[in-house]
TORMARTOR-738062 format. One record per residue: residue number from 1; residue in three letters; y negated, x, z negated of N, C-alpha, C in turn. Coordinates in nm, 2 decimals, padded with zeros to 4 digits, m for minus. Layout:
residues N
   num   residu     n_py     n_px     n_pz    ca_py    ca_px    ca_pz     c_py     c_px     c_pz
   NUM      ALA        Y        X        Z        Y        X        Z        Y        X        Z
...
//
This chain:
residues 203
   num   residu     n_py     n_px     n_pz    ca_py    ca_px    ca_pz     c_py     c_px     c_pz
     1      UNK   m11.04    22.51   m07.19   m10.99    22.58   m07.31   m11.09    22.55   m07.42
     2      UNK   m11.22    22.55   m07.39   m11.32    22.52   m07.49   m11.30    22.39   m07.56
     3      UNK   m11.26    22.29   m07.47   m11.24    22.15   m07.52   m11.12    22.15   m07.62
     4      UNK   m11.01    22.22   m07.58   m10.89    22.22   m07.66   m10.92    22.29   m07.79
     5      UNK   m11.00    22.39   m07.78   m11.03    22.47   m07.91   m11.11    22.39   m08.00
     6      UNK   m11.20    22.31   m07.95   m11.29    22.23   m08.04   m11.21    22.12   m08.10
     7      UNK   m11.10    22.06   m08.04   m11.02    21.96   m08.10   m10.94    22.01   m08.21
     8      UNK   m10.89    22.14   m08.20   m10.80    22.19   m08.30   m10.88    22.25   m08.42
     9      UNK   m11.01    22.27   m08.41   m11.08    22.32   m08.52   m11.09    22.22   m08.63
    10      UNK   m11.09    22.27   m08.76   m11.10    22.19   m08.87   m11.25    22.14   m08.88
    11      UNK   m11.27    22.02   m08.94   m11.40    21.97   m08.96   m11.49    22.06   m09.04
    12      UNK   m11.62    22.06   m09.00   m11.72    22.15   m09.07   m11.75    22.09   m09.21
    13      UNK   m11.74    22.18   m09.31   m11.77    22.13   m09.44   m11.92    22.13   m09.47
    14      UNK   m11.97    22.02   m09.54   m12.11    22.02   m09.58   m12.13    22.11   m09.70
    15      UNK   m12.26    22.13   m09.73   m12.29    22.21   m09.85   m12.23    22.16   m09.97
    16      UNK   m12.23    22.02   m09.98   m12.17    21.96   m10.10   m12.02    21.97   m10.11
    17      UNK   m11.96    22.02   m10.00   m11.81    22.03   m10.00   m11.74    21.92   m09.94
    18      UNK   m11.80    21.80   m09.91   m11.74    21.68   m09.85   m11.73    21.70   m09.70
    19      UNK   m11.61    21.67   m09.65   m11.60    21.68   m09.50   m11.68    21.57   m09.43
    20      UNK   m11.73    21.60   m09.31   m11.80    21.51   m09.23   m11.71    21.41   m09.16
    21      UNK   m11.67    21.31   m09.23   m11.57    21.21   m09.18   m11.64    21.09   m09.13
    22      UNK   m11.58    21.02   m09.03   m11.64    20.90   m08.98   m11.64    20.79   m09.08
    23      UNK   m11.73    20.69   m09.07   m11.74    20.58   m09.17   m11.62    20.50   m09.17
    24      UNK   m11.58    20.44   m09.28   m11.45    20.36   m09.28   m11.48    20.23   m09.21
    25      UNK   m11.37    20.17   m09.15   m11.37    20.05   m09.08   m11.39    19.93   m09.18
    26      UNK   m11.47    19.83   m09.13   m11.49    19.71   m09.21   m11.37    19.61   m09.18
    27      UNK   m11.32    19.56   m09.29   m11.21    19.46   m09.28   m11.27    19.33   m09.24
    28      UNK   m11.19    19.25   m09.18   m11.23    19.11   m09.14   m11.25    19.11   m08.99
    29      UNK   m11.28    18.99   m08.94   m11.30    18.97   m08.80   m11.44    19.01   m08.76
    30      UNK   m11.45    19.07   m08.65   m11.57    19.12   m08.60   m11.66    19.00   m08.56
    31      UNK   m11.79    19.00   m08.60   m11.88    18.89   m08.57   m11.91    18.90   m08.43
    32      UNK   m11.90    18.78   m08.37   m11.94    18.77   m08.23   m12.09    18.76   m08.21
    33      UNK   m12.14    18.82   m08.10   m12.28    18.82   m08.08   m12.32    18.68   m08.03
    34      UNK   m12.44    18.64   m08.07   m12.49    18.51   m08.03   m12.51    18.50   m07.88
    35      UNK   m12.48    18.39   m07.83   m12.49    18.37   m07.68   m12.63    18.38   m07.64
    36      UNK   m12.66    18.43   m07.53   m12.80    18.44   m07.48   m12.86    18.31   m07.46
    37      UNK   m12.99    18.30   m07.49   m13.06    18.17   m07.48   m13.15    18.18   m07.36
    38      UNK   m13.14    18.08   m07.28   m13.22    18.08   m07.16   m13.34    17.99   m07.18
    39      UNK   m13.46    18.04   m07.16   m13.58    17.97   m07.19   m13.60    17.84   m07.10
    40      UNK   m13.54    17.85   m06.98   m13.56    17.73   m06.89   m13.49    17.61   m06.94
    41      UNK   m13.38    17.63   m07.03   m13.31    17.52   m07.08   m13.36    17.47   m07.21
    42      UNK   m13.46    17.53   m07.27   m13.51    17.49   m07.40   m13.59    17.36   m07.39
    43      UNK   m13.57    17.27   m07.48   m13.64    17.14   m07.49   m13.75    17.16   m07.59
    44      UNK   m13.88    17.15   m07.55   m13.99    17.16   m07.65   m13.98    17.06   m07.75
    45      UNK   m14.02    17.09   m07.87   m14.02    17.00   m07.99   m14.14    16.90   m07.97
    46      UNK   m14.12    16.77   m07.98   m14.23    16.68   m07.96   m14.34    16.70   m08.07
    47      UNK   m14.46    16.68   m08.03   m14.57    16.70   m08.13   m14.57    16.60   m08.24
    48      UNK   m14.60    16.64   m08.36   m14.61    16.55   m08.47   m14.74    16.47   m08.47
    49      UNK   m14.73    16.34   m08.48   m14.84    16.25   m08.47   m14.89    16.21   m08.61
    50      UNK   m15.01    16.24   m08.64   m15.07    16.20   m08.77   m15.22    16.17   m08.74
    51      UNK   m15.29    16.15   m08.85   m15.43    16.11   m08.83   m15.51    16.23   m08.78
    52      UNK   m15.46    16.35   m08.80   m15.53    16.47   m08.75   m15.50    16.50   m08.60
    53      UNK   m15.37    16.49   m08.57   m15.33    16.53   m08.43   m15.35    16.42   m08.33
    54      UNK   m15.36    16.29   m08.38   m15.37    16.18   m08.29   m15.50    16.19   m08.19
    55      UNK   m15.62    16.22   m08.24   m15.73    16.23   m08.15   m15.71    16.34   m08.05
    56      UNK   m15.65    16.45   m08.08   m15.62    16.56   m07.99   m15.53    16.51   m07.88
    57      UNK   m15.42    16.44   m07.92   m15.32    16.40   m07.82   m15.39    16.29   m07.73
    58      UNK   m15.47    16.21   m07.78   m15.54    16.11   m07.69   m15.63    16.18   m07.60
    59      UNK   m15.70    16.29   m07.64   m15.79    16.36   m07.56   m15.71    16.43   m07.44
    60      UNK   m15.59    16.48   m07.47   m15.51    16.54   m07.37   m15.47    16.44   m07.26
    61      UNK   m15.44    16.32   m07.31   m15.39    16.22   m07.21   m15.51    16.15   m07.14
    62      UNK   m15.61    16.11   m07.21   m15.72    16.03   m07.15   m15.83    16.12   m07.09
    63      UNK   m15.87    16.22   m07.16   m15.98    16.31   m07.11   m15.93    16.44   m07.05
    64      UNK   m15.80    16.46   m07.06   m15.75    16.59   m07.00   m15.82    16.71   m07.06
    65      UNK   m15.83    16.71   m07.19   m15.90    16.81   m07.27   m15.83    16.83   m07.40
    66      UNK   m15.84    16.95   m07.45   m15.78    16.98   m07.58   m15.88    16.96   m07.70
    67      UNK   m16.00    16.93   m07.66   m16.11    16.91   m07.76   m16.11    16.76   m07.80
    68      UNK   m16.09    16.72   m07.92   m16.09    16.58   m07.96   m16.23    16.52   m07.96
    69      UNK   m16.24    16.39   m07.94   m16.37    16.33   m07.94   m16.44    16.34   m08.07
    70      UNK   m16.57    16.33   m08.07   m16.65    16.34   m08.19   m16.62    16.23   m08.28
    71      UNK   m16.59    16.26   m08.41   m16.56    16.15   m08.50   m16.69    16.06   m08.53
    72      UNK   m16.66    15.93   m08.54   m16.77    15.84   m08.57   m16.81    15.84   m08.71
    73      UNK   m16.92    15.78   m08.75   m16.97    15.78   m08.88   m16.87    15.70   m08.97
    74      UNK   m16.85    15.75   m09.10   m16.76    15.69   m09.19   m16.83    15.56   m09.24
    75      UNK   m16.75    15.45   m09.23   m16.80    15.32   m09.26   m16.71    15.25   m09.36
    76      UNK   m16.76    15.20   m09.47   m16.68    15.13   m09.57   m16.68    14.98   m09.53
    77      UNK   m16.56    14.94   m09.48   m16.55    14.81   m09.42   m16.58    14.70   m09.53
    78      UNK   m16.55    14.73   m09.65   m16.57    14.63   m09.76   m16.72    14.60   m09.78
    79      UNK   m16.81    14.69   m09.73   m16.95    14.66   m09.74   m16.99    14.54   m09.65
    80      UNK   m16.91    14.50   m09.56   m16.94    14.40   m09.46   m16.85    14.27   m09.48
    81      UNK   m16.77    14.27   m09.58   m16.68    14.16   m09.61   m16.76    14.05   m09.68
    82      UNK   m16.77    13.93   m09.62   m16.84    13.82   m09.69   m16.74    13.76   m09.79
    83      UNK   m16.79    13.71   m09.90   m16.71    13.66   m10.01   m16.76    13.52   m10.06
    84      UNK   m16.67    13.43   m10.08   m16.70    13.31   m10.15   m16.65    13.33   m10.29
    85      UNK   m16.74    13.30   m10.39   m16.72    13.33   m10.53   m16.72    13.20   m10.61
    86      UNK   m16.65    13.21   m10.72   m16.64    13.09   m10.82   m16.65    13.15   m10.96
    87      UNK   m16.75    13.10   m11.04   m16.75    13.13   m11.18   m16.68    13.02   m11.25
    88      UNK   m16.57    13.05   m11.32   m16.49    12.95   m11.39   m16.52    12.94   m11.54
    89      UNK   m16.57    12.83   m11.58   m16.60    12.80   m11.72   m16.51    12.69   m11.78
    90      UNK   m16.49    12.69   m11.91   m16.41    12.58   m11.97   m16.50    12.52   m12.08
    91      UNK   m16.49    12.39   m12.09   m16.56    12.32   m12.20   m16.45    12.26   m12.29
    92      UNK   m16.42    12.33   m12.40   m16.31    12.28   m12.49   m16.34    12.14   m12.55
    93      UNK   m16.46    12.11   m12.57   m16.49    11.98   m12.64   m16.46    11.86   m12.55
    94      UNK   m16.49    11.88   m12.42   m16.47    11.77   m12.32   m16.34    11.78   m12.24
    95      UNK   m16.27    11.89   m12.26   m16.15    11.92   m12.18   m16.18    11.92   m12.03
    96      UNK   m16.29    11.99   m12.00   m16.33    12.00   m11.86   m16.34    12.14   m11.82
    97      UNK   m16.32    12.16   m11.69   m16.35    12.30   m11.63   m16.46    12.28   m11.53
    98      UNK   m16.55    12.38   m11.54   m16.67    12.38   m11.46   m16.66    12.50   m11.36
    99      UNK   m16.68    12.48   m11.23   m16.68    12.59   m11.13   m16.81    12.60   m11.07
   100      UNK   m16.87    12.71   m11.08   m17.00    12.74   m11.01   m16.97    12.82   m10.88
   101      UNK   m17.01    12.77   m10.77   m16.98    12.83   m10.64   m17.10    12.89   m10.58
   102      UNK   m17.08    13.01   m10.53   m17.18    13.08   m10.45   m17.12    13.18   m10.36
   103      UNK   m17.19    13.24   m10.27   m17.14    13.33   m10.17   m17.23    13.46   m10.16
   104      UNK   m17.17    13.57   m10.12   m17.24    13.69   m10.10   m17.20    13.75   m09.97
   105      UNK   m17.29    13.83   m09.92   m17.28    13.89   m09.78   m17.19    14.01   m09.78
   106      UNK   m17.17    14.08   m09.89   m17.09    14.20   m09.89   m17.04    14.23   m10.03
   107      UNK   m16.94    14.32   m10.04   m16.89    14.35   m10.17   m16.98    14.43   m10.26
   108      UNK   m17.07    14.51   m10.20   m17.16    14.59   m10.27   m17.27    14.50   m10.34
   109      UNK   m17.29    14.38   m10.29   m17.38    14.29   m10.36   m17.32    14.19   m10.46
   110      UNK   m17.18    14.21   m10.47   m17.11    14.11   m10.55   m17.15    14.11   m10.70
   111      UNK   m17.16    14.23   m10.76   m17.19    14.24   m10.90   m17.33    14.19   m10.92
   112      UNK   m17.43    14.23   m10.84   m17.57    14.18   m10.85   m17.58    14.03   m10.84
   113      UNK   m17.51    13.97   m10.74   m17.52    13.83   m10.73   m17.45    13.75   m10.84
   114      UNK   m17.34    13.81   m10.89   m17.26    13.75   m11.00   m17.35    13.74   m11.13
   115      UNK   m17.41    13.86   m11.16   m17.50    13.86   m11.28   m17.61    13.76   m11.27
   116      UNK   m17.66    13.75   m11.15   m17.77    13.65   m11.12   m17.73    13.51   m11.15
   117      UNK   m17.61    13.47   m11.10   m17.56    13.34   m11.12   m17.52    13.31   m11.27
   118      UNK   m17.47    13.41   m11.34   m17.43    13.40   m11.47   m17.55    13.37   m11.57
   119      UNK   m17.67    13.41   m11.53   m17.79    13.38   m11.62   m17.81    13.24   m11.64
   120      UNK   m17.77    13.15   m11.55   m17.79    13.01   m11.57   m17.71    12.95   m11.69
   121      UNK   m17.61    13.03   m11.74   m17.52    12.98   m11.84   m17.53    13.06   m11.97
   122      UNK   m17.63    13.14   m11.98   m17.64    13.22   m12.10   m17.67    13.14   m12.23
   123      UNK   m17.74    13.03   m12.21   m17.77    12.94   m12.33   m17.67    12.82   m12.34
   124      UNK   m17.57    12.82   m12.26   m17.46    12.71   m12.27   m17.36    12.76   m12.37
   125      UNK   m17.38    12.73   m12.50   m17.28    12.77   m12.60   m17.16    12.69   m12.60
   126      UNK   m17.16    12.57   m12.53   m17.05    12.48   m12.53   m16.95    12.53   m12.42
   127      UNK   m16.99    12.62   m12.34   m16.90    12.67   m12.23   m16.84    12.80   m12.26
   128      UNK   m16.71    12.82   m12.22   m16.64    12.94   m12.24   m16.61    13.00   m12.10
   129      UNK   m16.66    13.13   m12.08   m16.63    13.19   m11.95   m16.49    13.23   m11.94
   130      UNK   m16.42    13.20   m11.83   m16.28    13.24   m11.81   m16.27    13.35   m11.71
   131      UNK   m16.32    13.34   m11.59   m16.30    13.44   m11.49   m16.39    13.42   m11.37
   132      UNK   m16.40    13.52   m11.29   m16.46    13.51   m11.16   m16.36    13.52   m11.05
   133      UNK   m16.36    13.43   m10.96   m16.26    13.43   m10.85   m16.34    13.45   m10.72
   134      UNK   m16.29    13.54   m10.63   m16.35    13.58   m10.51   m16.25    13.56   m10.39
   135      UNK   m16.29    13.51   m10.28   m16.21    13.49   m10.16   m16.28    13.56   m10.04
   136      UNK   m16.22    13.67   m09.99   m16.27    13.74   m09.87   m16.26    13.65   m09.75
   137      UNK   m16.37    13.64   m09.67   m16.37    13.55   m09.56   m16.46    13.61   m09.45
   138      UNK   m16.44    13.57   m09.33   m16.53    13.62   m09.22   m16.66    13.55   m09.22
   139      UNK   m16.67    13.42   m09.27   m16.80    13.35   m09.28   m16.80    13.27   m09.41
   140      UNK   m16.86    13.33   m09.51   m16.86    13.27   m09.65   m16.93    13.13   m09.65
   141      UNK   m17.04    13.12   m09.57   m17.12    13.00   m09.56   m17.04    12.88   m09.51
   142      UNK   m16.96    12.91   m09.40   m16.87    12.81   m09.34   m16.77    12.76   m09.44
   143      UNK   m16.70    12.85   m09.51   m16.60    12.82   m09.61   m16.67    12.74   m09.73
   144      UNK   m16.79    12.78   m09.76   m16.87    12.71   m09.87   m16.88    12.56   m09.84
   145      UNK   m16.93    12.53   m09.71   m16.95    12.39   m09.67   m16.81    12.32   m09.66
   146      UNK   m16.71    12.39   m09.62   m16.58    12.33   m09.60   m16.53    12.28   m09.74
   147      UNK   m16.55    12.36   m09.84   m16.51    12.33   m09.98   m16.58    12.20   m10.02
   148      UNK   m16.71    12.20   m09.99   m16.79    12.08   m10.03   m16.74    11.95   m09.96
   149      UNK   m16.70    11.96   m09.84   m16.65    11.84   m09.77   m16.51    11.80   m09.81
   150      UNK   m16.43    11.90   m09.84   m16.29    11.88   m09.87   m16.26    11.83   m10.01
   151      UNK   m16.33    11.89   m10.11   m16.30    11.87   m10.25   m16.37    11.73   m10.29
   152      UNK   m16.30    11.63   m10.25   m16.36    11.49   m10.28   m16.30    11.44   m10.41
   153      UNK   m16.21    11.51   m10.47   m16.15    11.46   m10.60   m16.21    11.52   m10.72
   154      UNK   m16.33    11.59   m10.70   m16.40    11.65   m10.82   m16.54    11.59   m10.82
   155      UNK   m16.61    11.62   m10.93   m16.74    11.57   m10.96   m16.84    11.68   m10.93
   156      UNK   m16.93    11.66   m10.83   m17.02    11.76   m10.79   m17.16    11.73   m10.85
   157      UNK   m17.24    11.84   m10.87   m17.38    11.82   m10.91   m17.46    11.79   m10.79
   158      UNK   m17.59    11.76   m10.81   m17.68    11.72   m10.70   m17.70    11.83   m10.59
   159      UNK   m17.70    11.96   m10.64   m17.72    12.07   m10.55   m17.59    12.10   m10.46
   160      UNK   m17.48    12.05   m10.51   m17.36    12.08   m10.44   m17.30    12.21   m10.45
   161      UNK   m17.33    12.28   m10.56   m17.28    12.42   m10.58   m17.20    12.43   m10.71
   162      UNK   m17.19    12.32   m10.79   m17.12    12.32   m10.92   m17.03    12.19   m10.92
   163      UNK   m16.90    12.20   m10.95   m16.82    12.08   m10.96   m16.74    12.09   m11.09
   164      UNK   m16.69    11.98   m11.13   m16.62    11.97   m11.26   m16.48    11.90   m11.24
   165      UNK   m16.38    11.95   m11.31   m16.25    11.90   m11.30   m16.19    11.88   m11.44
   166      UNK   m16.09    11.80   m11.44   m16.02    11.78   m11.57   m15.94    11.91   m11.61
   167      UNK   m15.94    11.94   m11.73   m15.86    12.05   m11.79   m15.72    12.00   m11.82
   168      UNK   m15.63    12.02   m11.73   m15.49    11.97   m11.75   m15.40    12.07   m11.81
   169      UNK   m15.40    12.19   m11.75   m15.32    12.30   m11.79   m15.38    12.43   m11.76
   170      UNK   m15.32    12.54   m11.81   m15.38    12.67   m11.79   m15.39    12.71   m11.65
   171      UNK   m15.29    12.67   m11.57   m15.29    12.71   m11.43   m15.38    12.64   m11.33
   172      UNK   m15.47    12.55   m11.39   m15.56    12.47   m11.30   m15.64    12.55   m11.21
   173      UNK   m15.70    12.66   m11.27   m15.79    12.74   m11.19   m15.72    12.81   m11.07
   174      UNK   m15.59    12.85   m11.10   m15.51    12.92   m10.99   m15.47    12.82   m10.88
   175      UNK   m15.44    12.70   m10.92   m15.41    12.60   m10.82   m15.53    12.57   m10.73
   176      UNK   m15.65    12.56   m10.80   m15.77    12.54   m10.72   m15.80    12.65   m10.63
   177      UNK   m15.78    12.78   m10.68   m15.80    12.90   m10.59   m15.71    12.89   m10.47
   178      UNK   m15.59    12.85   m10.49   m15.49    12.84   m10.38   m15.54    12.74   m10.27
   179      UNK   m15.60    12.63   m10.32   m15.66    12.53   m10.22   m15.77    12.59   m10.14
   180      UNK   m15.85    12.68   m10.20   m15.96    12.74   m10.13   m15.90    12.84   m10.03
   181      UNK   m15.80    12.91   m10.07   m15.73    13.01   m09.97   m15.67    12.93   m09.86
   182      UNK   m15.61    12.82   m09.88   m15.56    12.74   m09.77   m15.67    12.70   m09.67
   183      UNK   m15.78    12.66   m09.72   m15.90    12.63   m09.63   m15.94    12.75   m09.55
   184      UNK   m15.94    12.87   m09.62   m15.97    12.99   m09.55   m15.88    13.02   m09.43
   185      UNK   m15.75    13.00   m09.46   m15.65    13.02   m09.35   m15.66    12.92   m09.24
   186      UNK   m15.71    12.80   m09.27   m15.74    12.70   m09.16   m15.85    12.75   m09.08
   187      UNK   m15.95    12.81   m09.14   m16.07    12.86   m09.06   m16.02    12.98   m08.97
   188      UNK   m15.94    13.06   m09.02   m15.89    13.18   m08.94   m15.81    13.13   m08.83
   189      UNK   m15.72    13.03   m08.85   m15.64    12.97   m08.74   m15.72    12.91   m08.64
   190      UNK   m15.83    12.84   m08.68   m15.92    12.78   m08.58   m15.99    12.88   m08.50
   191      UNK   m16.03    12.99   m08.56   m16.09    13.10   m08.48   m16.00    13.16   m08.38
   192      UNK   m15.87    13.18   m08.43   m15.77    13.24   m08.33   m15.75    13.15   m08.22
   193      UNK   m15.73    13.02   m08.24   m15.71    12.93   m08.13   m15.83    12.92   m08.04
   194      UNK   m15.95    12.93   m08.09   m16.07    12.93   m08.01   m16.07    13.06   m07.92
   195      UNK   m16.03    13.17   m07.98   m16.03    13.29   m07.90   m15.93    13.29   m07.79
   196      UNK   m15.81    13.23   m07.82   m15.71    13.21   m07.71   m15.76    13.12   m07.60
   197      UNK   m15.83    13.01   m07.64   m15.89    12.92   m07.54   m15.99    12.99   m07.45
   198      UNK   m16.07    13.08   m07.51   m16.17    13.15   m07.42   m16.10    13.25   m07.33
   199      UNK   m15.99    13.31   m07.38   m15.91    13.40   m07.30   m15.84    13.33   m07.19
   200      UNK   m15.79    13.21   m07.21   m15.72    13.14   m07.11   m15.81    13.09   m07.00
   201      UNK   m15.93    13.05   m07.04   m16.03    12.99   m06.94   m16.12    13.10   m06.88
   202      UNK   m16.10    13.23   m06.92   m16.19    13.34   m06.88   m16.33    13.31   m06.90
   203      UNK   m16.36    13.25   m07.02   m16.50    13.22   m07.05   m16.57    13.34   m07.10
//
């Protein structure tokens, strides 16, 4: 009887006078709940490989440790690059180009060595300085001697460090630089072939 009585009673009024009615229904389709995710079927995201994470990943694989190996000292590789250098001058009166050849043991010594070689031409008012050409090489002295032996179509001085060519066109110096680069590539190819020979013979 108590249940029937409670159903027939009118809703209780609030102090404000509004009846305590249930909230209105929302229109539209009811959103379905997301399907449960099972952890055992989750595929872990692969680690991102960059210069920071690479040492850690290698440590996990090789050393079985999360501690990366100690970083080695920072070395500027250009400090150990040997260079063959050419000072290019032009003599407008004789229509000749003069190339002064020298080599340096590293890039950090390049400016010092170049200024030293330029001093020989401070009083040569007949010469016009054009440019300095440098060729990176693993053995500058070897390339230096190879240029001396190969460039037989030019006029060398007695010391064998300065040669003279005819001034035909503006691109002469670039053509000559390409010839030196070709000699450098020949030296590199010779070294690679020698390394392959040592590897094949287990020397």
